[in-house]
BADOTI-527827 format. One record per residue (C-alpha): residue number from 1; residue in three letters; x, y, z. Coordinates in Angstrom, 3 decimals, padded with zeros to 6 digits. Layout:
// residues N
num, residuo, xx, yy, zz
NUM, ALA, X, Y, Z .
...
This chain:
// residues 471
num, residuo, xx, yy, zz
1, UNK, 028.907, 009.033, -016.219 .
2, UNK, 030.125, 006.342, -018.426 .
3, UNK, 031.360, 007.352, -022.169 .
4, UNK, 028.426, 004.811, -022.980 .
5, UNK, 025.978, 007.506, -021.541 .
6, UNK, 027.603, 010.503, -022.959 .
7, UNK, 027.145, 012.170, -019.267 .
8, UNK, 023.616, 012.185, -019.528 .
9, UNK, 021.247, 010.262, -017.610 .
10, UNK, 019.382, 007.254, -019.567 .
11, UNK, 015.744, 008.467, -019.083 .
12, UNK, 016.769, 011.860, -020.394 .
13, UNK, 018.616, 010.621, -023.469 .
14, UNK, 015.712, 008.482, -024.307 .
15, UNK, 013.004, 010.574, -023.423 .
16, UNK, 010.261, 010.265, -025.991 .
17, UNK, 010.015, 013.390, -028.481 .
18, UNK, 006.705, 012.465, -030.357 .
19, UNK, 003.705, 010.614, -029.525 .
20, UNK, 005.188, 007.278, -031.325 .
21, UNK, 007.961, 007.410, -028.816 .
22, UNK, 005.921, 007.003, -025.412 .
23, UNK, 006.134, 003.414, -024.076 .
24, UNK, 003.076, 001.581, -022.906 .
25, UNK, 000.403, 004.827, -023.145 .
26, UNK, -001.412, 003.958, -026.437 .
27, UNK, -005.027, 004.483, -025.203 .
28, UNK, -003.823, 008.205, -024.309 .
29, UNK, -001.254, 008.909, -027.156 .
30, UNK, -003.996, 007.814, -029.881 .
31, UNK, -006.691, 010.116, -028.543 .
32, UNK, -004.291, 013.245, -028.167 .
33, UNK, -002.784, 012.518, -032.113 .
34, UNK, -006.592, 012.626, -032.995 .
35, UNK, -007.324, 016.061, -031.205 .
36, UNK, -004.074, 017.719, -032.527 .
37, UNK, -004.746, 016.768, -036.161 .
38, UNK, -008.421, 017.590, -035.650 .
39, UNK, -007.804, 020.872, -034.137 .
40, UNK, -010.081, 019.780, -031.217 .
41, UNK, -007.742, 020.817, -028.346 .
42, UNK, -009.225, 021.017, -024.800 .
43, UNK, -008.417, 023.848, -022.532 .
44, UNK, -007.375, 021.847, -019.679 .
45, UNK, -005.925, 018.420, -019.545 .
46, UNK, -005.128, 016.144, -016.679 .
47, UNK, -003.024, 013.499, -016.337 .
48, UNK, -003.108, 011.216, -013.641 .
49, UNK, -000.718, 007.849, -012.866 .
50, UNK, 002.207, 006.854, -011.373 .
51, UNK, 005.619, 008.168, -011.473 .
52, UNK, 007.922, 007.389, -014.230 .
53, UNK, 005.097, 006.354, -016.923 .
54, UNK, 005.406, 009.379, -019.271 .
55, UNK, 003.091, 012.072, -017.775 .
56, UNK, 005.734, 014.990, -018.090 .
57, UNK, 006.914, 013.693, -021.427 .
58, UNK, 003.490, 013.744, -022.885 .
59, UNK, 002.759, 017.193, -021.917 .
60, UNK, 005.510, 018.795, -023.402 .
61, UNK, 004.912, 016.851, -026.518 .
62, UNK, 001.249, 017.923, -026.550 .
63, UNK, 002.674, 021.337, -025.567 .
64, UNK, 004.262, 021.436, -028.682 .
65, UNK, 002.057, 019.787, -031.199 .
66, UNK, -000.663, 022.175, -030.082 .
67, UNK, 001.641, 024.733, -031.508 .
68, UNK, 003.272, 022.831, -034.542 .
69, UNK, 006.461, 023.124, -032.933 .
70, UNK, 009.496, 020.601, -033.379 .
71, UNK, 010.002, 019.064, -029.663 .
72, UNK, 013.697, 017.707, -029.390 .
73, UNK, 013.045, 016.438, -025.837 .
74, UNK, 014.036, 019.780, -024.561 .
75, UNK, 011.256, 022.477, -023.316 .
76, UNK, 012.624, 025.709, -023.561 .
77, UNK, 010.201, 027.638, -025.938 .
78, UNK, 008.968, 030.830, -024.142 .
79, UNK, 005.732, 030.031, -024.837 .
80, UNK, 005.513, 026.852, -022.784 .
81, UNK, 005.876, 027.309, -019.061 .
82, UNK, 006.444, 024.696, -016.763 .
83, UNK, 005.426, 025.278, -012.979 .
84, UNK, 006.557, 022.702, -010.450 .
85, UNK, 003.589, 022.748, -007.983 .
86, UNK, 005.784, 021.249, -005.196 .
87, UNK, 007.561, 024.423, -005.165 .
88, UNK, 005.121, 026.858, -006.264 .
89, UNK, 002.014, 025.474, -004.014 .
90, UNK, 000.968, 029.025, -002.662 .
91, UNK, -002.097, 031.403, -003.653 .
92, UNK, 000.294, 034.081, -004.860 .
93, UNK, 001.942, 031.684, -007.363 .
94, UNK, -001.193, 030.953, -008.932 .
95, UNK, -002.492, 034.558, -008.609 .
96, UNK, 001.037, 035.485, -011.058 .
97, UNK, -000.163, 032.969, -013.282 .
98, UNK, -003.634, 034.254, -013.721 .
99, UNK, -002.583, 037.530, -014.372 .
100, UNK, -000.125, 036.550, -016.924 .
101, UNK, -002.574, 034.034, -018.847 .
102, UNK, -004.189, 037.161, -020.431 .
103, UNK, -000.969, 038.264, -022.528 .
104, UNK, -000.802, 036.820, -025.547 .
105, UNK, 002.049, 034.035, -026.612 .
106, UNK, 005.338, 035.399, -027.981 .
107, UNK, 005.350, 033.409, -031.355 .
108, UNK, 003.241, 030.428, -030.762 .
109, UNK, -000.473, 029.501, -031.673 .
110, UNK, -000.841, 028.762, -027.615 .
111, UNK, 000.820, 029.599, -024.565 .
112, UNK, 000.545, 026.465, -022.748 .
113, UNK, 001.143, 026.112, -018.982 .
114, UNK, 002.344, 022.458, -017.643 .
115, UNK, 001.949, 022.275, -013.879 .
116, UNK, 003.422, 019.305, -012.337 .
117, UNK, 002.493, 017.478, -009.135 .
118, UNK, -000.511, 019.543, -009.354 .
119, UNK, -001.959, 017.999, -005.659 .
120, UNK, 000.308, 019.640, -004.154 .
121, UNK, -001.573, 023.180, -004.619 .
122, UNK, -002.976, 024.569, -001.367 .
123, UNK, -006.645, 024.709, -001.252 .
124, UNK, -006.709, 028.587, -001.849 .
125, UNK, -004.412, 028.192, -004.719 .
126, UNK, -006.874, 025.829, -006.432 .
127, UNK, -009.776, 028.261, -005.796 .
128, UNK, -007.411, 030.881, -007.666 .
129, UNK, -006.602, 028.219, -010.554 .
130, UNK, -010.511, 027.209, -010.912 .
131, UNK, -011.112, 030.867, -011.523 .
132, UNK, -008.983, 030.933, -014.527 .
133, UNK, -010.176, 027.171, -015.817 .
134, UNK, -013.828, 028.463, -015.463 .
135, UNK, -012.945, 031.084, -018.095 .
136, UNK, -009.700, 030.693, -019.802 .
137, UNK, -008.305, 032.868, -022.936 .
138, UNK, -008.441, 030.931, -026.093 .
139, UNK, -004.844, 031.200, -026.499 .
140, UNK, -004.149, 029.491, -023.416 .
141, UNK, -003.917, 025.499, -022.276 .
142, UNK, -003.363, 023.896, -019.232 .
143, UNK, -001.925, 020.650, -018.676 .
144, UNK, -001.684, 019.185, -014.996 .
145, UNK, -000.052, 016.437, -014.288 .
146, UNK, -000.434, 014.326, -010.686 .
147, UNK, 000.614, 010.779, -008.866 .
148, UNK, -002.281, 011.189, -006.670 .
149, UNK, -005.416, 012.220, -008.649 .
150, UNK, -007.991, 011.626, -005.517 .
151, UNK, -006.280, 014.826, -003.796 .
152, UNK, -007.159, 016.887, -006.828 .
153, UNK, -010.779, 018.953, -006.349 .
154, UNK, -013.729, 017.798, -008.071 .
155, UNK, -014.342, 021.528, -009.514 .
156, UNK, -010.773, 021.227, -010.899 .
157, UNK, -011.394, 017.673, -012.468 .
158, UNK, -014.856, 018.358, -014.111 .
159, UNK, -013.304, 021.549, -015.794 .
160, UNK, -010.364, 019.421, -017.574 .
161, UNK, -010.370, 015.952, -019.886 .
162, UNK, -009.066, 013.565, -017.294 .
163, UNK, -006.369, 010.996, -018.816 .
164, UNK, -005.307, 007.811, -016.734 .
165, UNK, -001.882, 006.624, -017.119 .
166, UNK, -000.986, 002.945, -016.490 .
167, UNK, 001.882, 001.277, -014.541 .
168, UNK, 003.864, -000.428, -017.648 .
169, UNK, 003.999, -003.974, -017.633 .
170, UNK, 007.415, -006.137, -016.829 .
171, UNK, 007.651, -007.059, -020.834 .
172, UNK, 007.143, -003.850, -021.999 .
173, UNK, 010.037, -002.287, -019.479 .
174, UNK, 012.199, -005.320, -020.139 .
175, UNK, 011.888, -004.894, -024.413 .
176, UNK, 012.592, -000.929, -023.937 .
177, UNK, 015.277, -001.732, -021.456 .
178, UNK, 017.084, -004.247, -024.207 .
179, UNK, 016.661, -001.602, -026.749 .
180, UNK, 018.474, 000.850, -024.799 .
181, UNK, 021.216, -001.574, -023.910 .
182, UNK, 021.505, -002.222, -027.670 .
183, UNK, 021.945, 001.257, -028.951 .
184, UNK, 024.089, 002.013, -025.992 .
185, UNK, 026.264, -001.187, -026.302 .
186, UNK, 025.695, -002.070, -022.831 .
187, UNK, 026.329, -006.046, -022.551 .
188, UNK, 023.754, -007.178, -020.285 .
189, UNK, 022.394, -010.775, -019.176 .
190, UNK, 018.827, -011.153, -020.162 .
191, UNK, 017.817, -012.245, -016.426 .
192, UNK, 019.335, -009.072, -015.007 .
193, UNK, 017.275, -006.773, -017.755 .
194, UNK, 014.107, -008.808, -016.422 .
195, UNK, 015.205, -007.873, -012.962 .
196, UNK, 015.622, -004.309, -013.407 .
197, UNK, 012.278, -004.236, -015.199 .
198, UNK, 010.267, -006.219, -012.351 .
199, UNK, 011.733, -004.349, -009.585 .
200, UNK, 010.706, -000.823, -011.479 .
201, UNK, 007.784, -001.419, -010.151 .
202, UNK, 005.919, -000.248, -013.256 .
203, UNK, 008.030, 002.860, -013.736 .
204, UNK, 009.872, 003.226, -016.666 .
205, UNK, 012.355, 005.918, -015.592 .
206, UNK, 013.112, 004.059, -012.270 .
207, UNK, 013.932, 000.653, -014.421 .
208, UNK, 016.197, 003.093, -016.696 .
209, UNK, 017.859, 004.353, -013.389 .
210, UNK, 018.629, 001.220, -012.468 .
211, UNK, 020.661, 000.405, -015.835 .
212, UNK, 022.198, 003.510, -015.690 .
213, UNK, 023.772, 002.661, -012.416 .
214, UNK, 025.297, -000.411, -013.864 .
215, UNK, 026.338, 000.784, -017.379 .
216, UNK, 029.662, 001.279, -016.448 .
217, UNK, 030.405, -002.775, -016.089 .
218, UNK, 031.853, -004.284, -018.799 .
219, UNK, 029.220, -007.104, -018.468 .
220, UNK, 026.165, -006.827, -016.441 .
221, UNK, 024.903, -009.877, -014.553 .
222, UNK, 021.993, -010.974, -012.834 .
223, UNK, 024.130, -010.863, -009.289 .
224, UNK, 024.848, -007.239, -010.291 .
225, UNK, 021.373, -006.234, -010.656 .
226, UNK, 020.385, -008.469, -007.580 .
227, UNK, 023.090, -006.287, -005.347 .
228, UNK, 021.784, -002.994, -006.779 .
229, UNK, 018.078, -003.381, -006.046 .
230, UNK, 018.699, -005.195, -002.579 .
231, UNK, 017.374, -008.496, -003.490 .
232, UNK, 017.827, -011.299, -001.370 .
233, UNK, 019.257, -014.229, -002.412 .
234, UNK, 016.494, -016.983, -003.575 .
235, UNK, 017.720, -019.647, -000.875 .
236, UNK, 017.364, -016.874, 001.438 .
237, UNK, 013.528, -016.541, 000.621 .
238, UNK, 013.245, -020.200, 000.622 .
239, UNK, 014.884, -020.273, 003.876 .
240, UNK, 012.360, -017.814, 005.586 .
241, UNK, 009.647, -019.401, 004.610 .
242, UNK, 010.693, -022.700, 005.504 .
243, UNK, 011.223, -020.921, 008.884 .
244, UNK, 007.688, -019.655, 009.251 .
245, UNK, 006.424, -023.404, 008.165 .
246, UNK, 008.517, -025.169, 010.977 .
247, UNK, 008.088, -022.609, 013.565 .
248, UNK, 011.783, -021.493, 014.099 .
249, UNK, 012.162, -017.992, 015.306 .
250, UNK, 015.839, -018.610, 015.821 .
251, UNK, 016.464, -019.341, 012.349 .
252, UNK, 014.174, -016.259, 011.510 .
253, UNK, 016.340, -013.774, 013.429 .
254, UNK, 019.578, -015.610, 011.935 .
255, UNK, 018.636, -015.170, 008.590 .
256, UNK, 017.324, -011.587, 008.915 .
257, UNK, 020.383, -010.627, 010.778 .
258, UNK, 022.693, -012.016, 008.089 .
259, UNK, 020.682, -010.420, 005.412 .
260, UNK, 021.337, -007.199, 007.191 .
261, UNK, 024.717, -007.537, 006.661 .
262, UNK, 024.875, -008.122, 003.245 .
263, UNK, 022.583, -005.181, 002.288 .
264, UNK, 019.752, -006.584, 001.553 .
265, UNK, 016.645, -003.943, 001.156 .
266, UNK, 014.097, -005.417, 003.944 .
267, UNK, 010.960, -003.952, 001.748 .
268, UNK, 012.385, -005.923, -001.180 .
269, UNK, 012.465, -009.003, 000.787 .
270, UNK, 009.033, -008.157, 002.024 .
271, UNK, 008.047, -007.891, -001.305 .
272, UNK, 009.694, -011.399, -002.346 .
273, UNK, 007.607, -013.195, 000.410 .
274, UNK, 004.495, -011.647, -000.780 .
275, UNK, 005.507, -013.280, -004.312 .
276, UNK, 005.837, -016.528, -002.658 .
277, UNK, 002.871, -016.816, -000.599 .
278, UNK, 000.788, -015.676, -003.610 .
279, UNK, 001.847, -018.881, -005.475 .
280, UNK, 000.729, -020.572, -002.500 .
281, UNK, -002.720, -022.047, -003.408 .
282, UNK, -005.353, -022.179, -001.801 .
283, UNK, -004.246, -019.528, 000.835 .
284, UNK, -005.475, -019.734, 004.293 .
285, UNK, -006.193, -016.962, 006.990 .
286, UNK, -002.594, -017.173, 008.178 .
287, UNK, -001.082, -016.600, 004.623 .
288, UNK, -003.441, -013.761, 004.272 .
289, UNK, -002.539, -012.067, 007.586 .
290, UNK, 000.894, -012.322, 006.725 .
291, UNK, 000.852, -011.028, 003.187 .
292, UNK, -001.011, -008.115, 004.874 .
293, UNK, 001.494, -007.125, 007.596 .
294, UNK, 004.397, -007.555, 004.939 .
295, UNK, 002.810, -004.772, 003.131 .
296, UNK, 003.582, -002.201, 005.958 .
297, UNK, 007.395, -003.051, 005.923 .
298, UNK, 008.129, -000.456, 003.177 .
299, UNK, 006.199, 002.196, 005.171 .
300, UNK, 007.860, 001.416, 008.543 .
301, UNK, 010.315, 004.009, 010.021 .
302, UNK, 012.408, 000.968, 010.570 .
303, UNK, 011.945, -001.297, 007.885 .
304, UNK, 014.481, -004.007, 009.113 .
305, UNK, 013.357, -004.123, 012.739 .
306, UNK, 009.685, -004.269, 011.238 .
307, UNK, 010.149, -007.215, 008.843 .
308, UNK, 012.078, -009.024, 011.786 .
309, UNK, 009.112, -008.414, 014.313 .
310, UNK, 006.116, -009.223, 011.295 .
311, UNK, 008.041, -012.731, 010.695 .
312, UNK, 008.789, -013.485, 014.495 .
313, UNK, 005.199, -012.693, 015.355 .
314, UNK, 003.671, -015.138, 012.622 .
315, UNK, 006.149, -017.842, 013.304 .
316, UNK, 005.450, -017.582, 016.956 .
317, UNK, 001.694, -018.066, 016.178 .
318, UNK, 002.299, -020.691, 013.763 .
319, UNK, 004.391, -022.397, 016.286 .
320, UNK, 001.722, -022.024, 019.086 .
321, UNK, -001.372, -023.599, 016.661 .
322, UNK, 000.683, -026.511, 015.381 .
323, UNK, -000.233, -029.881, 016.167 .
324, UNK, 001.038, -031.514, 019.323 .
325, UNK, 002.948, -034.813, 018.393 .
326, UNK, 000.325, -037.380, 018.574 .
327, UNK, -000.810, -040.413, 016.672 .
328, UNK, -000.965, -039.240, 013.105 .
329, UNK, 000.641, -036.102, 013.864 .
330, UNK, 004.350, -035.058, 013.843 .
331, UNK, 005.450, -031.818, 015.738 .
332, UNK, 007.976, -029.564, 014.094 .
333, UNK, 011.533, -031.188, 014.037 .
334, UNK, 013.629, -030.452, 016.936 .
335, UNK, 010.319, -029.216, 019.016 .
336, UNK, 009.196, -031.633, 022.120 .
337, UNK, 005.532, -032.370, 022.176 .
338, UNK, 003.689, -029.922, 023.951 .
339, UNK, 002.759, -031.485, 027.663 .
340, UNK, -001.244, -031.737, 028.036 .
341, UNK, -002.745, -029.358, 030.678 .
342, UNK, -004.944, -029.912, 032.949 .
343, UNK, -007.378, -026.876, 033.836 .
344, UNK, -009.504, -026.110, 036.893 .
345, UNK, -013.128, -025.436, 036.887 .
346, UNK, -012.940, -022.004, 036.908 .
347, UNK, -010.861, -022.042, 033.371 .
348, UNK, -013.307, -024.272, 031.909 .
349, UNK, -014.175, -023.211, 028.049 .
350, UNK, -017.052, -020.604, 028.181 .
351, UNK, -018.655, -022.339, 025.717 .
352, UNK, -018.016, -025.399, 023.521 .
353, UNK, -016.196, -024.497, 020.654 .
354, UNK, -018.053, -025.289, 017.017 .
355, UNK, -014.349, -026.028, 015.838 .
356, UNK, -011.841, -027.845, 018.130 .
357, UNK, -009.034, -025.802, 016.865 .
358, UNK, -009.693, -022.849, 018.717 .
359, UNK, -009.713, -023.199, 022.651 .
360, UNK, -011.298, -020.303, 024.319 .
361, UNK, -011.393, -020.252, 028.004 .
362, UNK, -012.896, -017.837, 030.389 .
363, UNK, -009.202, -016.886, 031.677 .
364, UNK, -008.776, -016.089, 027.732 .
365, UNK, -011.648, -014.186, 027.486 .
366, UNK, -010.517, -011.820, 030.955 .
367, UNK, -007.081, -011.502, 029.140 .
368, UNK, -008.654, -009.771, 026.119 .
369, UNK, -010.802, -007.697, 027.943 .
370, UNK, -007.435, -006.569, 029.969 .
371, UNK, -005.705, -005.909, 026.991 .
372, UNK, -008.287, -004.078, 025.325 .
373, UNK, -009.143, -002.255, 028.578 .
374, UNK, -005.519, -000.627, 028.291 .
375, UNK, -006.215, 003.028, 026.963 .
376, UNK, -009.704, 001.962, 025.122 .
377, UNK, -012.008, 002.304, 028.300 .
378, UNK, -015.026, 002.833, 025.762 .
379, UNK, -014.104, -000.355, 023.589 .
380, UNK, -013.662, -002.262, 026.988 .
381, UNK, -017.314, -001.239, 028.169 .
382, UNK, -018.795, -002.538, 024.925 .
383, UNK, -017.152, -005.704, 025.462 .
384, UNK, -018.027, -006.347, 028.864 .
385, UNK, -021.789, -006.570, 027.336 .
386, UNK, -020.446, -009.382, 025.192 .
387, UNK, -021.285, -013.331, 025.418 .
388, UNK, -018.067, -014.749, 023.672 .
389, UNK, -018.280, -018.252, 022.256 .
390, UNK, -016.441, -019.775, 019.460 .
391, UNK, -018.067, -020.271, 015.728 .
392, UNK, -016.092, -022.413, 012.630 .
393, UNK, -012.694, -021.080, 014.391 .
394, UNK, -013.780, -017.526, 014.637 .
395, UNK, -014.416, -015.417, 018.408 .
396, UNK, -018.136, -014.966, 018.200 .
397, UNK, -019.315, -012.044, 020.128 .
398, UNK, -023.138, -011.824, 020.825 .
399, UNK, -024.613, -008.726, 021.840 .
400, UNK, -027.821, -007.932, 023.216 .
401, UNK, -028.381, -004.852, 021.629 .
402, UNK, -027.472, -003.523, 018.325 .
403, UNK, -025.789, -000.516, 019.659 .
404, UNK, -023.116, -002.608, 021.147 .
405, UNK, -022.661, -004.870, 017.998 .
406, UNK, -022.470, -001.829, 015.809 .
407, UNK, -019.839, -000.369, 018.064 .
408, UNK, -017.584, -003.195, 018.307 .
409, UNK, -018.154, -003.899, 014.385 .
410, UNK, -016.285, -000.565, 013.646 .
411, UNK, -013.057, -001.493, 011.190 .
412, UNK, -010.960, 000.568, 013.810 .
413, UNK, -012.185, -001.565, 017.085 .
414, UNK, -012.329, -005.079, 015.171 .
415, UNK, -009.095, -004.756, 014.133 .
416, UNK, -007.952, -003.837, 017.947 .
417, UNK, -009.963, -006.983, 019.107 .
418, UNK, -008.732, -009.189, 016.654 .
419, UNK, -004.986, -008.039, 017.336 .
420, UNK, -005.551, -008.389, 020.931 .
421, UNK, -007.375, -011.852, 020.747 .
422, UNK, -004.686, -013.038, 018.432 .
423, UNK, -001.883, -012.057, 020.950 .
424, UNK, -003.905, -013.866, 023.863 .
425, UNK, -004.617, -017.113, 021.731 .
426, UNK, -001.214, -016.771, 020.028 .
427, UNK, -002.701, -017.149, 016.790 .
428, UNK, -004.294, -015.276, 014.039 .
429, UNK, -008.314, -014.696, 014.985 .
430, UNK, -011.112, -013.336, 013.109 .
431, UNK, -014.270, -012.370, 015.060 .
432, UNK, -017.696, -012.502, 014.042 .
433, UNK, -020.632, -010.172, 015.775 .
434, UNK, -023.974, -010.649, 015.909 .
435, UNK, -027.380, -009.562, 017.796 .
436, UNK, -029.184, -011.919, 020.237 .
437, UNK, -032.214, -010.138, 021.658 .
438, UNK, -033.000, -013.006, 023.810 .
439, UNK, -029.387, -013.234, 025.078 .
440, UNK, -028.999, -013.508, 029.023 .
441, UNK, -026.981, -011.451, 031.097 .
442, UNK, -023.521, -011.449, 029.709 .
443, UNK, -020.795, -013.792, 031.313 .
444, UNK, -017.993, -011.118, 031.597 .
445, UNK, -020.435, -008.035, 032.584 .
446, UNK, -020.530, -008.808, 036.428 .
447, UNK, -023.270, -008.142, 038.600 .
448, UNK, -025.022, -005.083, 038.238 .
449, UNK, -028.234, -003.062, 040.063 .
450, UNK, -031.337, -003.581, 038.208 .
451, UNK, -032.011, 000.071, 037.729 .
452, UNK, -028.968, 000.020, 035.606 .
453, UNK, -030.081, -002.488, 033.370 .
454, UNK, -033.851, -001.101, 033.312 .
455, UNK, -031.993, 002.347, 031.907 .
456, UNK, -030.026, 000.371, 029.204 .
457, UNK, -033.260, -001.579, 028.160 .
458, UNK, -034.836, 001.597, 028.039 .
459, UNK, -032.111, 003.621, 026.121 .
460, UNK, -031.792, 000.575, 023.550 .
461, UNK, -027.932, 000.219, 024.976 .
462, UNK, -025.158, 002.010, 026.277 .
463, UNK, -021.767, 002.244, 027.987 .
464, UNK, -021.248, 001.364, 031.647 .
465, UNK, -017.841, 002.145, 032.311 .
466, UNK, -017.731, 001.460, 036.030 .
467, UNK, -020.371, 000.988, 038.761 .
468, UNK, -019.340, 000.845, 042.370 .
469, UNK, -022.390, 000.738, 044.492 .
470, UNK, -022.916, 005.047, 043.515 .
471, UNK, -019.549, 005.295, 045.317 .
């Protein structure tokens, strides 16, 4: 560490020591201050919120304030016990806690247990903790903190006062970083401060960590922050957006490769592209689909390859759906106009599209069925009962029975159909589904004996995987 930081991480040096020091959580601190001053403390508290926003700091401040103890940023009082549930998540640890809570505090008014990341406890451990929360000794206070409140059993939540800690705004974090930099005599460019605040993603601790890593520099410039964060330069983001617009897959591969060699973070690049998409108003269907796919980059096993795959797929879709060079339309630069193909009678469209921009032929539908069938026989059987057509640029699937409509409309199945259809038709596809009791025999269902149809009619629908003349 540099001399400026005194050998201690900045987030620890500037950890809140009283409720007034806490940044951006006034809705929590105001209520807790009132509870302490009026001596109306609860036996259990649950702090829920993202990491790095002050949950543990407030827990320590409250633990000391409850007994009138002075707090200097370090928690080392014998009657304030901190437990990391990630490391002590079993029933034995909680049973040990349950056995000791009945012992009176050594010198403080209250014995306070701070359980961090409480969602990591096992189910048996939660059950053991619940018994203590139901009938706690009067001298004990529990303060539980978690980043994943949805994993806490309702029985635990109902026995504690719940406080929601919020992600901090960029301006709030930026102001705090500027104050810290001033006290530490760190010379930092305002744009660099803004970038660190922005890419702390609501976490004050993470933003301070970024400042700490650059504190050894004589002067911190925006380019230093960009390199540390893994930010793609503005021209790279602009070039990627242009390549997507023009359908230049080679340009996308080249740009991604170059960014990789410069240490640009694919997850951060995906976030930057999302920000650019959000600036585009109004958004179209392709924009939203790209937005959704980019959100998956950070969670992918290989974010670099995932980013390239996402961009290439949407680039090729956009290229395939781009208008040909016709009167009044200009094809993307460097791309020859597409040749008009003549379809045979067998590949004529099975239904006249309501929107001319979606061309669905019988051949397309057979390819969609084939794509769905791979490992999904049940869904394939359902789709064979469909009468496909187009409506308002979407793929319309019409079924005779609600059974088939409901199966195809399940979120998982609907996503599979849309994904396969998008690949076959080389453009983002959304499907619509409806029931038509008067519908004739589906086009793609093939011939079927009358007795089989009778059974299906009687049962109100069903799956027929294959019929081979009774063989």
